[in-house]
C-alpha positions in Angstrom: -5.4 11.8 3.9 -6.4 8.9 2.8 -8.6 6.2 4.6 -7.1 2.5 5.0 -8.3 -0.7 6.3 -7.6 -4.7 6.6 -10.0 -6.9 7.6 -10.8 -10.7 8.1 -14.5 -10.0 8.4 -16.0 -10.6 5.3 -19.2 -8.0 5.6 -17.2 -5.3 6.9 -15.3 -3.8 3.8 -18.5 -1.9 2.4 -19.3 -0.4 5.6 -15.7 1.0 6.7 -15.2 2.0 3.3 -18.3 4.3 3.4 -17.3 5.1 6.7 -13.8 6.5 5.3 -15.1 7.9 1.9 -14.4 11.2 2.9 -10.7 10.3 3.8 -10.2 10.1 0.0 -12.6 11.6 -3.0 -10.1 10.3 -5.8 -10.1 6.6 -5.9 -11.7 3.9 -3.9 -11.5 0.0 -4.1 -11.2 -3.0 -2.0 -9.6 -6.3 -3.0 -10.1 -9.8 -1.4 -7.2 -11.7 -1.1 -7.2 -15.4 0.5 -9.4 -14.5 3.9 -8.4 -10.9 4.2 -9.8 -8.0 2.5 -7.8 -4.3 2.0 -9.9 -1.1 1.3 -8.6 1.9 0.5 -9.9 5.3 0.0 -7.4 7.3 -2.0 -6.2 11.1 -1.5 -3.9 11.4 -4.5 -0.9 13.7 -3.7 2.2 12.9 -5.1 1.0 10.4 -7.7 -1.6 11.2 -10.0 -1.9 8.5 -11.9 -4.3 5.6 -11.8 -2.1 2.8 -11.6 -1.1 3.9 -8.3 -4.6 3.2 -6.7 -4.4 1.1 -4.1 -4.5 -1.8 -3.2 -1.4 -2.2 -4.7 -0.1 -5.4 -5.2 3.4 -6.5 -6.1 4.2 -7.5 -9.7 4.1 -11.2 -8.8 0.8 -11.1 -6.5 2.4 -12.2 -3.4 2.2 -8.6 -1.4 -0.9 -6.6 -0.9 -0.5 -3.2 0.5 -2.9 -0.5 1.5 -0.4 2.8 2.4 -1.8 6.1 4.2 0.8 8.6 4.4 4.1 10.2 3.1 7.5 8.6 2.9 10.0 12.2 2.8 12.9 10.3 1.2 11.0 7.5 -1.0 12.7 8.7 -3.9 16.3 8.2 -2.6 14.9 4.8 -1.3 13.7 4.3 -5.0 17.2 5.1 -6.4 18.4 2.7 -4.6 16.1 -0.4 -5.0 16.0 0.5 -9.1 18.7 -2.4 -10.4 16.9 -5.0 -8.0 13.2 -4.4 -8.5 11.0 -3.4 -12.1 8.7 -0.2 -10.7 5.8 0.5 -12.7 4.7 3.5 -11.0 5.9 6.9 -9.4 4.5 6.4 -5.9 5.9 5.9 -2.6 3.6 3.2 -1.7 5.8 1.0 -4.6 8.4 2.1 -3.2 7.4 0.9 0.9 6.5 -2.4 -1.5 9.8 -3.2 -3.1 11.6 -2.0 0.0 9.5 -4.7 2.4 10.2 -7.5 -0.4 14.1 -5.9 -0.2 14.6 -6.0 3.1 11.7 -7.6 5.5 10.3 -6.0 8.4 13.9 -3.8 8.5 12.5 -1.6 5.7 10.9 0.4 8.9 14.9 1.7 9.4 14.8 3.8 5.8 11.6 5.4 6.1 11.6 9.5 6.8 7.8 10.5 6.8 4.6 10.1 8.7 2.6 6.6 7.8 0.8 3.6 8.4 0.5 0.7 6.0 -0.4 -2.7 6.2 1.3 -5.3 3.8 0.4 -9.2 3.4 2.3 -11.7 2.5 0.3 -14.1 0.0 2.4 -17.1 0.9 3.4 -16.7 4.4 -0.6 -15.9 4.9 1.2 -13.3 7.2 0.4 -9.2 8.3 2.8 -7.0 8.8 
């Protein structure tokens, strides 16, 4: 299971990623967006392609997501969004992000699974 974090403490990122490294040995990364840092230790399960590594950003760079878990019905949700979002990966992470862009907080009504995620909106400077 992956390890995720979000912090506005610039010194916390390296320590937190180090402490959660055992949660995801396949890829470790952090990204600073405005005053926030987003970190992810990835355990690749669904999509092994490195384009699905996290933190992941929307195509326009407005939204950033870190995610842990699994969305069981992600393919069904993805199919409903194919006409409105240009998917780059086969990951459930990108489906969460696309569904949030389309529906905002109501996106939660669609997800079936076990999960935790954080999405940052750079334009509104808001964390969900």
